[in-house]
C-alpha positions in Angstrom: 25.7 -34.3 35.5 22.1 -35.5 35.1 19.4 -34.3 37.4 16.0 -35.9 37.2 12.9 -35.1 39.2 9.5 -36.5 38.8 6.2 -35.1 39.9 2.6 -36.1 39.6 0.2 -34.5 37.2 -3.1 -33.4 38.7 -6.4 -33.1 36.9 -5.9 -29.3 36.4 -2.5 -29.8 34.7 -3.9 -32.6 32.5 -6.8 -30.5 31.4 -4.5 -27.6 30.7 -2.3 -29.9 28.6 -5.4 -31.0 26.6 -6.3 -27.4 26.0 -2.8 -26.6 24.8 -2.8 -29.7 22.6 -6.2 -28.6 21.1 -5.0 -25.1 20.3 -1.4 -25.7 19.1 0.1 -28.3 16.8 2.0 -29.9 19.7 2.6 -33.5 20.6 0.7 -34.4 23.8 4.0 -34.7 25.7 5.0 -31.2 24.5 1.7 -29.9 25.8 2.4 -31.5 29.2 5.8 -29.7 29.3 4.1 -26.4 28.7 1.2 -27.1 31.1 3.7 -28.2 33.8 5.8 -25.1 33.3 2.7 -22.9 33.7 1.4 -24.7 36.8 4.8 -24.7 38.5 5.9 -21.2 37.4 8.8 -22.9 35.7 11.0 -22.1 32.7 11.4 -24.5 29.7 14.9 -25.0 28.5 14.6 -26.3 24.9 15.7 -26.1 21.3 12.4 -27.2 19.8 11.2 -24.5 17.4 7.5 -25.6 17.9 7.5 -24.3 21.4 8.0 -20.8 20.1 4.2 -20.7 19.6 3.7 -20.4 23.4 6.5 -18.0 24.0 4.1 -15.3 25.1 2.5 -17.6 27.7 5.5 -19.6 29.1 9.0 -18.6 30.0 11.4 -20.3 27.5 15.2 -20.3 27.5 16.5 -21.3 24.0 19.4 -23.6 23.4 20.9 -25.2 20.4 19.7 -28.8 20.0 22.4 -31.3 20.8 20.9 -34.0 18.6 18.3 -34.6 15.9 15.6 -34.8 18.5 14.5 -32.1 21.0 14.4 -32.5 24.7 13.1 -30.3 27.4 14.2 -29.3 30.9 11.7 -27.7 33.2 13.4 -25.4 35.7 11.3 -24.3 38.6 11.9 -21.7 41.2 11.4 -24.3 44.0 11.7 -28.0 44.3 8.8 -29.9 42.7 6.7 -31.8 45.2 
């Protein structure tokens, strides 16, 4: 089963992602995942070891990567709007 949901990024989340990108050696997309998790009080489900750098700031559930790339799932307490 694949569940997908999209949500818009507001200026505050974009600036937060830029701040995260500037302070950690993340790809910009990774920074958006973290910023979105923080703004939506969500949990990141990932196997990407780089994300460990923000473990004290964002809730992370670790999983074994299924392939040679890392993907992310953002789980939020309520539906995204």
